[in-house]
C-alpha positions as CSV (number, residue, x, y, z in Angstrom):
1,M,-7.2,62.1,-56.7
2,F,-5.2,59.4,-58.4
3,Y,-2.7,57.2,-56.6
4,V,0.5,55.4,-57.5
5,Y,1.1,52.7,-54.8
6,L,3.5,50.0,-53.9
7,L,2.3,46.8,-52.3
8,K,4.5,44.4,-50.5
9,S,3.6,40.7,-50.5
10,K,3.6,39.2,-47.1
11,K,4.0,35.9,-48.8
12,D,7.2,36.4,-50.8
13,Q,8.2,39.9,-49.9
14,K,8.1,41.1,-53.5
15,L,6.7,44.5,-54.5
16,Y,3.9,45.4,-56.8
17,I,3.4,48.9,-58.5
18,G,0.0,50.1,-59.6
19,F,-2.3,53.1,-59.9
20,T,-5.9,53.7,-59.1
21,N,-8.4,56.5,-58.3
22,D,-9.7,54.6,-55.2
23,L,-6.7,53.3,-53.1
24,K,-8.9,51.7,-50.4
25,K,-11.0,49.8,-52.8
26,R,-8.1,48.7,-55.0
27,F,-6.2,47.5,-51.9
28,I,-9.3,45.4,-50.8
29,E,-9.4,43.9,-54.4
30,H,-5.8,43.0,-54.3
31,N,-6.1,41.2,-51.0
32,G,-9.4,39.7,-51.9
33,G,-7.9,37.9,-54.9
34,L,-9.8,39.9,-57.5
35,V,-6.6,41.1,-59.3
36,K,-5.2,38.3,-61.5
37,A,-1.7,39.7,-61.4
38,T,-1.4,39.5,-57.6
39,K,-3.8,36.8,-56.6
40,P,-1.1,34.1,-55.8
41,R,1.0,36.5,-53.8
42,R,-1.6,37.6,-51.2
43,P,-1.7,39.0,-48.6
44,F,-0.3,42.5,-49.2
45,E,0.5,45.6,-47.3
46,I,0.6,49.0,-48.7
47,I,4.2,50.4,-48.1
48,Y,4.0,53.6,-50.1
49,Y,1.7,55.8,-52.2
50,E,1.8,59.1,-54.0
51,A,-1.3,61.2,-54.7
52,Y,-1.8,63.1,-58.0
53,K,-4.5,65.5,-59.2
54,S,-4.4,64.3,-62.8
55,I,-4.7,60.7,-64.1
56,K,-2.1,61.6,-66.7
57,D,0.6,62.4,-64.0
58,A,-0.3,59.2,-62.1
59,K,-0.1,57.0,-65.1
60,Q,3.2,58.6,-66.2
61,R,4.7,58.0,-62.7
62,E,3.6,54.5,-62.7
63,S,5.0,53.9,-66.1
64,R,8.3,55.3,-65.2
65,L,8.6,53.2,-62.0
66,K,7.8,50.0,-64.0
67,K,9.9,50.8,-67.2
68,Y,13.0,52.6,-65.7
69,S,14.8,50.6,-63.2
70,R,16.7,53.6,-61.9
71,A,13.5,55.5,-60.7
72,Y,12.3,52.2,-59.1
73,H,15.4,51.5,-57.3
74,Q,15.8,55.0,-56.0
75,L,12.2,54.9,-54.6
76,K,12.8,51.3,-53.2
77,T,16.0,52.6,-51.5
78,R,14.2,55.6,-50.1
79,I,11.5,53.4,-48.6
80,E,13.9,50.9,-47.2
81,N,16.0,53.7,-45.5
82,S,12.8,55.1,-43.9
83,L,12.0,51.8,-42.3
84,I,15.3,51.6,-40.5
């Protein structure tokens, strides 16, 4: 399986979008400071993930969330509404 995930920084409350084939390992890497892009914003919590059978689908979803603000904002709104 391949995963698209959203992390929320407990330090600055900002979100990070990524994808991986091993969600647990990647989460440990983010919180362990092994990912250059997220190292200064540690610690993180996983607030959302989606599972895909193909790497192509996961990469495409991650790309759409990063490139198209509408898709990102719709997902963010859905997550925020579920936390209320």
